[in-house]
N, C-alpha and C positions, 0 to 999 in steps of 0.2 A: 667433310662438307666445307666448301670454300665460303668466304665471308659474304659474298653476294647472295648465294643461295640461302645461307642462314638468315640473312636480313629479309629476304623475300618470304621465307617460311614463317619467320617471326611476325611479320606484318599480316600475313594471311591468318595466323592463329589469333592474333589480337583482334582483327576485324571479325573473324568468326565468333570469337567469344562475345564481342559486343552485340552483334546481330542476334545470335542465338539466345543470349541472356535476355535481351529485350523481348524476343518472341516468347520464350518460356515464361517470363514474368507475366506477360499478358494473359497466358493460359492458366497461370497459378493464382491470379488475384482473388478468385472466388474462395480460395482456401485461407487467405490471410484475414485475421480478425482485427477489429478496431482500426481500420483505415478510414471508416466513415462514422460519424456520430449519428445517433438516432434523432429524429426530428418529431416533436410533439407540438401540435398547434391547437390552441384553445380560443374560442370566440364567444364572448358574452354578448348576447343579442336578445332583443325583445322576442318572446316566444312566438308572437304572431307572424314574425318574418323569418323564422328558422327554416321554413320549407324552401326558401329561396337561396339558401347558403350552400356553397360548395367550394372546393379548393382544387386548383389545377397546379401541378408541379411539372417543371421541365426536367426530364430525366435523360439519360443517355439514349434510351429507347424512344424518346419523343415526349410529347405532352401527355400527361396522365391525369385523369379526373379522380379525385378522392371525395367520397361522400362524408359528411360530418354526422356524428352520432352524439346524442345528449349524454352527459355523464351522470345525470340523475333523472329520475322519473318526473314527468310533467306534474306540476302542482297548480291548482286553481288560484292559490294565493300568491304565487310567484309571477312577477312580471317578466323577468329575464331568466334565461337558461344558459348553460355552457355547452357549446358544441365542440367536439374534439375529433381529431384524426392524427394518426401517427405517420401520415404521409407514406404509407406502404413500408414502414420500417421493418416490421416483423422480426425475424431472426437475423436477416442480412439487410441492412439499410441500403437503399439505392443511392446512386450518385445524383444529387439534386442541384440543378443550376439556379432555378428561380422558383418562387412561390407566388401564385396569383389568387386573389379572391375573385370568384366568378359569380355574377349576379345577373338575373334576367334584365334586359334593357328597360322594359316597361316599369320595373320596380326597383331599379338600381339605386336611384338617389334616396328614396324613402327607406330602403333596406340599409343603405350605408349609414344614414342618420340614426337607424335603430340599433347600430352596433355600439355597445358600451366600451369595449376594449378587446384587443387581440394580444394574447401572450404566446410566445413561441420559445420553446426550450430546444436548443441544439446542443446535445451532450449536456455539459454543465454550464453552458452559456445561455443567458436569458435576454430576450428581446421583447419590447413592449410597445404597443401602439394604442394611445389613448383615443377617445372619441374624436378629439380635435385633430389628432394625427391622421385618423382614418378619413375624415372629411376633406383633408388636404390632398389625398391621393388623386392622381389623374388616371382616368379610365381609358381603356383601349377597346373599341367596339369590334366584336368578332361574331359573325353570324347573328344570333338573336341575343347574345350576352355581352356584358361589359366586364372586362378583366381589369383588376386593380393589382398592380405589382407591389408586393411588400418589400420595401427597399432596405439596403444596408444589412442584410442577413449574411453572416459569414462567421464560421467558427474560428478560422485562423487565416491570415494572409498567406498567399501562395504564389510562387513564380511558375508553378507547373500546371495548376488547375484552378478553375474558378467555381468549383462546387461549393455550395454554402456549408455543407456538412463534412468537409475534408479536414482530417485531423492534422494535416501539415505535411510539408515536403520531407522534412527530416524523419518524421515517423515512417513515411513511405519508403524512403531510401534504406533506413535501418532494417525494416521488416522484409523488404525484398532481398536485401543482402543476406539476412539470416535464412530466408527461404531457400537460397542457393545451397545451404548446408543441410537444412531441415528436409528438403524434398529433392535429394540428388537424382532420383529416377526421372523427375520432371525436367531436370536441367541436363539430361544425358548428353546433348550435343555440346553444351558449354563445357561440361566436364571432359569431354573428348578433346577439345582444343586445349584445355588446361593440362591434360596429361601429355599431349603432343609437345606443348611448350616446355613442360618439365623435362622430357627426354632430350629435347633439343639443347637444353642448357644444363643437363645433369652433371657433367664434369665440372663446369664452372661453379655450380652450386656446391658441389662437394669441396672444392678448393676454398670457397668462401666460408663454408662451415668449419673447415679445418683451421682457417685463419682466425675465425671467431673463437675457437677453442684456445688458441694461443693468447687471446685477449678475453679470457673467460669472464672477468669482472664486467667488462663493457658489454659483452653479449648477454650476461645475466641481467644487467640493468635494462637493456633494450627489450628483452623478452618480457620481463616483469612489467615494464612500462606499457608494452603493447596489451598485455592481459588486463592491467588496471584501466587502460583506456577503453577497452571493450566493456568492462564492467561499468565504467562511468557512463558510457553512451547508452547502455541498456537501462541504467538507473535514471538518467536525466530525461530520457525520452518519455513523454507523457507524465512527468512527475506531478503536474497539476491538472491532469486530465479528469480526475475525479475530485469532487469537492470533499472537504474535510469531514470526517465522521465525528461522532460526539466526543470520543476520547481525545482526538486531535484538537477539537474545539476547546476542550477543557485545558489541554496543555498550553495552547496559544492564548486563549481568552482569559484564563484565570491563573494557573500555576506559574506561567512564564510571562504574564502580562507586564511589560516594562512600566506601565502607568499605575500599577497596583503595588501595595506594600511588598517588600522583598520576602517577608515571612510566608507569603502565599506559596512560595516554592517548596516549603517544607510542611504545607498544610494538607497534603494528600496522604491519608493513612494507608492507602494501597500501594504507594510508590515512593521509595526513598528519593531524595531531592536532586541528585547530581544532574540528571538530564534536564530537569526543569531550570536549574541554575545556568547550565550551558546554553539552553535555548533562550533564556532571558538575556544573557550577555550578548548572544548572537543577534537578537532583535535590536538591542541597543546600538550595535555596530552597523547592522545592515538593513534595518528597517523592520517594522512590525507588519508582516504580510505573510500570506500563505506561501507565496513563491520563496520568500526568504527562509521561512521555517522548514519547508520541505527540502530546500537546497542543503541545509545543514545535514539532514539525514542522508542525502545523496552523497555528500562528501565523506561522511563517516562510513557509509557502506562501501565506498571505494577504498578508503583507508583500511577497512577490514580485510580486503583482498591482499593487501601488502603484508599486514600483520600475520595473515594466514600463511603466506609464503615464507616469511622469516622463521616462524616457529617450525614449520615442516622441513624446510631446507636445512635448518640448523641441526636437526637430529635425525633426518632420514634422507638427506641428499637433495640436490637441486631438482632432479627429475620429479621426485615426489612433491617438492615444493611448487613447481610449475603446475603440476596436475591438480593439486589441491586448490591453488589460486584460481585456475581456470574453472574448476567446478563451482567455487564460490562466486566467481564473476558471473556465471550463467545460471545460477540457481534462482528459479522464478520466485520462490518464497522469500529469499533474501533480497531480491530486487524489489519486491513489494514492500518489505519492511524498510527499505532504503528510501521509500517515497512516503513515509509515515512520520508525522510529528509525534513520535513516541520514543521511549528509551530503549526499545528492544534491539535496535541495530547498534546502539552504543554498547550494549551488553555483549553482542556478537563480536564487536571490535575488541573489547577489553579481555574477553576470555582467552583469546589467542596470546595476548601479552602476558596475562596471568600464567598461562601454560608455559610460555617461553621462560619467564623469570623463575618459575617453580622448578623446571627441569634443569636450568642453569644452577640453581641453588643446590639441588641434589648432587649434581656433578662436582660442585666446588662450594662447600658449606662455609662461607665466610660471612662476616658481619655486613660487608658491603653488598653481597648478593642477597642476604636476608632483607636488607633495607629496600633494594630494588624490587624484591618480591612483594613486600608489604604495601608499597605504594599503589600498584595496580589492583591489589586485593581490596584496599580501602575504597578505591574508585568503583569497583564492580559491586561490592556489597551496598554501596550508596546509590547504585543504579537500579537494582532489583533485588527482592528477597532471595531469589534463587542463586544470587551471587554468594550468599552465605553457604548454601549447599556445596557450591564449587570449592570454597575454602575448606569445608569439612572433608570433602573428597580428597583434597590435596593432602591434608594431615593424615588421613587414613592410608593413602597411597605411600606417603613417606614412611609410615610405620611398617606397612606390608613389604615395601621394597627393601627396607633395611633388614627385615627378618629373612626375606628371600635370599638376599645376597650375603647374609650372615655377618653384617657389620653394624648390628643394632647397638646404639649407645644411649643410655638414659640421659646423659648430658645433652646430646643432640636433640633427643625427643623433647625434653623440657624446654630447650632453647627455641625450637621450632614452635612448640605450643605457645610460648610467650608471644611470638610474632603473630600468631593467629588470634590471640586474645587482644592484642593491640588493634588488629583489624576489626574485630567485633566491637570493641569499645568506640570505634569511630561512628557507629550507628547510634550511640547513646543520645546525642542531642535531638536527633529525629524522633527516637522513641519517647523521650521525655516530653517533647513538645506536642507530638501528634499521635504516634502509634499506640501508646498505652491506653489512652482514654477513648480514642476514636476507632480503634481496630481490634485490639486484643480483648477488650472487655465490652465491646459493643456487639451484641448478638445479631443486630440487623446489618452489620457490615458485610459486604460481598456475599449476600445471600443468593446471588445469581449463580455462584459456583456450587455445583452439586457434589455430593460424595462420589468417589470413584465408581464408574459403571463397569460393565462386564469387560470392555476392552482393556481398561486400565487394570482391572483385577487379573485378567489373563497375562498382561505384560508383567505385572508384579510377581506372578507365579513363575514366569519364564526367566525373568532377569537373573535371579540367583543361579539358576541352572546354567544359563548361558555363560555367566561369569566363571562358574566352576569348570565347565567343559573347556572354555578358552584357556584358562590358566593351567589346566591339566595338560592340554596339548602343548602349551608353551614350555612347560617344565619337562615333559617326558619325550617330546618329539623335536622341538625346535631349540632346545637348550644348547646344543652343540653347533648350531648353524652359524656360519661365519657372519651372517647379517643380523645377529641377535641384537646388536645395539640399535639397528634401524627399526627393529620390531618394538623397541622400548617405548617409542611414541605411541604405537598401537596399544601396548599394554596400558599406558596412561589413559588413552582415549576410551578404551572399552571400560576400564575401571570407573572413570569419571561419569560416563553415561549411566552405568548401573547404579552407582551410589547416589547421584543427583536425583534420578527417578525414584529410587526406593525411599529416600528421605521425604520427598514431596508426597509420595503415596502414603507413607505411614502417618505423617502429620495430617493428611487429608481425611484419614479415618476418624479423626477427632475434630479438626477444623478444616473444612475443604479449602484447598488452595492449588489443586492439581488441574491445570488447564493446558491444553495442547500447545497454545501459543507461548506459554511461559517456559516450555521446554526448548525454546529456540536457542538457549545457551548450550544445548548439546549438538546443534547442527554442525558447527565447525569440527567437532570430534567425529561426527558421522562422515564428514567429507575426508577427513584425514585417513580413516581406516582403509578405504579402497585405494586411495592415492599411494599410500606407503606400501601396501601389500602388492599392488600391481607392478610397481617399479622396483620392488625388492625380491619378488618371488623368483626362485631359480627354475621354476617350471617353464618349459619353452612356450607352451601355448597360453601362458597367463596373459602376456601382453596383447596378443590378437583378441582373445576373449574379452580381456579388460577394455581394449580399445572399443569394441562393439558396445560394451556396457557404458563406458564413459560417453560415447557418442549418443547413445539413447537418452542419457541423462541431459546432455547438452541440447537435445532437440527442442526442448521446451524453453530455451533460453532467450527467446525473442519476445516473450509476452509476460509482463509482470503479473504476479498474483497478489492482489491487494492485501497488505499486511494486516489491516484491521477490518475495515468495512467500507461500504460506500453509502453516503448519505446525501441528502439534497437540501440541507439547511440553507446553504448560500443562495442557490437559485430560487428556492421557495421564499426566502425572506426578501430577495430582490423583487419578486412579484408583489409581495404584500406591501412593501414600501412604495413601489411605483404606482400600484393600483390605488392605494390610499391617497397618495399625493395628487393623483388625477381626479380625485373626488374630495377635495378639501371642504366642500360644502356639507359633507356628511361627518358625523361623529364616528370615527374609526378607532376600534380597539382590537387588541390581540388577546386571545384566550391562552393562558399558560397552564400547562398541566403540572400538578404537584402530587407526589406520592403521599399517601396518608397512612397513619398508623392503623386506623380502623377503616377498612375499605368500604364498609356499609354505612359509615357515619356521614350524615348530611353536612354540607358546608353551610354554616349559618352565620359565622362571624363576618363583619364588614371590613375588618382590618386584617392584614397579613400578620402571621406570627413571625418571630425572629428567624425561625428556620426557613420559612417561606420567603422572607426578605433576602436571606442569603442566597437562596436558589434563584430568585429574580435577579439579583446582582450578577450571578454567574451568567445567566442568559443575556443580560445586557452587555457583558464582556464579549460574548459571541458576536453580537451586532456591531460593537465597536471595532472588533477585529476586521470586519469587512467594511467599516466606515458607513454603516447603515444608521439612519436616525430611527431609533427604536420607538415603535408605537406604544402608547400607554397600555398597560395590562388591565384587563377587566377585573373590577372589584364588585362584589354583590351590592346592588342598589344603584350603580351607575347606569345611566341611560346610554344607549348606543344606537347607531344606524346600521353599521356593518361590523361583524366580529370575524376576525381571521384566525385560522389555526394552522401553524407550521407543522408539517408532519414529522419533525425530528423526534423519533422514538415515541410517537403518539399514535397508538393503534386505534382502530375504530371503537373498540370496547372502552378503552381508556377515555377517549374523547366524550363518548356518551355518558360515562360515569361522572366525569367532571362537570359536564353540562347539567346533569341531574342534581349534583350537589349545589350548583349555583341557582337551581330553579329555572334553567334555560330550556325551552322546548326544542324539539328537533325538527321544527318546520322551517320552511324557507331557506334550505341549505343547497348550495351548489358546490361542485367540485372541479378544481382545475388540475388536470393530469400533468405531472412533471415528467414521469416516465411510465413504464408499464406496471410499476409497483406502488409508486408514491403519488398521493394527491394532496393538494392544498384545499382546505375547507373554508368556505366563505358563507357566513350566515347573515341573512338580513333580518332586521327586527320585525 
């Protein structure tokens, strides 16, 4: 084919790709999740005017009327009620351009004056209109109604769309790009042009690949950088789309609060202090905010992709390394943990380094390699308790490996044991200051963790069997395989998973500590196993079958799975503060829930105990983190006009129990809906 024809075909292919991609994307949008934020509208209004209220939203399909429903039953003693609508959100939120308040013309002005406030939650963003703001709205007469547009509603600025609930252009571009790979059948025409373009330049691509192999180091860096970039983009997209949950709030507001004493970082008996120290230093350098704290996790999660590649490529080849890195980059669970202000993603990052330095030490047992192994071990055991299990697994693997290869030496075993003892002693300051008194000997500590259930019991039964079968096959079938050294990393991964799980299980029979999320330390090992096997197996059909398997795993790589949980403290507290400030003539207080040693004991004291004061200080740290001016907390005997309740881990039963302890009745209560699960409670005296 001459140059002119090649150029014409190339332009046709590129044009076809662009047009078909745009068309297929349009037809695939309904399958993409989290392009639009849910919208929840709450209007507090005099109940005598509630019948006049309705909402009109401008959608893609035109203007749609939404009726408002009361969030609580009508009460004779209540003057106002809360009317709510989710603006048709349902399971798939519509595209919303504008929101209008619709009132009958003959009652418009008096109804407008009867509105006490309007609160709108778009995703985790909060918008508030006080009574004065509402009276300043300008109406548009239409038929027999007056429409009042609620201004300045927008989740994120956009150059592509003006929908108020649009999660953003970058979010859209990333997810539609991933959809191209996730739904290939829906992009059949685009894939056709891609294949045509590939065959058009096949020979040139082959020569480029051959040239790249001659510069293997440069090609390696380029491919790894591309995979790390993919992982970073997946992690940074929507990293503050969900508000911090309670454990994140604790990390940022208490343990890593740069305005609190440094010893707070080692004051959590459930978590060794390394992550909290790192987060505190990060806040000091880059600001104390949710965006800053989450970005640290995003960067650590991206670095974990590189550390995963290094350890896998070092012992099983570059192909296995690239595959393992790609699996880690697109793993939805790890993406979620990379958007969490918790230490789990740091643990994932460190375990690869521990594995690398451990295997290097086994290969060359020098003092220098021992030192380089001890350092990451000290870091990981000071990040999470399960790091100790990883170190124990390494010691046991060291012994078993030496016996397997028949080069066991007491001198080497004692020397390596000494290194592990040094690692364990690094936890001593934390144990002395915190863990002994507040965890090990406190029966009320971590009572939310239950003893292992049926699933964990079944896994504990299967784990020794799987280990025995695997190593039997390794010894009797694969021992003469030329790729035995490549399987050595799989040996280590399988062994480590089994030992870590079994230690956690056995201890949990006495003191429960086995939680699915804590086993995240095993995830890198789980990704190593298929990566090494598929790239090392001599079986011809292994790679095609493996390719299908890997592709199916990667299909979920465009949507993060929240690492911890989703809470609404930030937006709920924003409502409480704004609403209270809009009614400064009233005495506004906040009800704070405290756990009690005796659940049926009435609350009779008028002063908080030391334990309760510490809990109140913790919650005030949450408010400071978001720069909220904390309302005074209710104390028995204090008079109030309005009492607010933030739904942060405050179930209905807990709230009523607490109110009963304080002698507060359950009358004159209204609820503001934040989303389909959480509500803010507002009680009038």
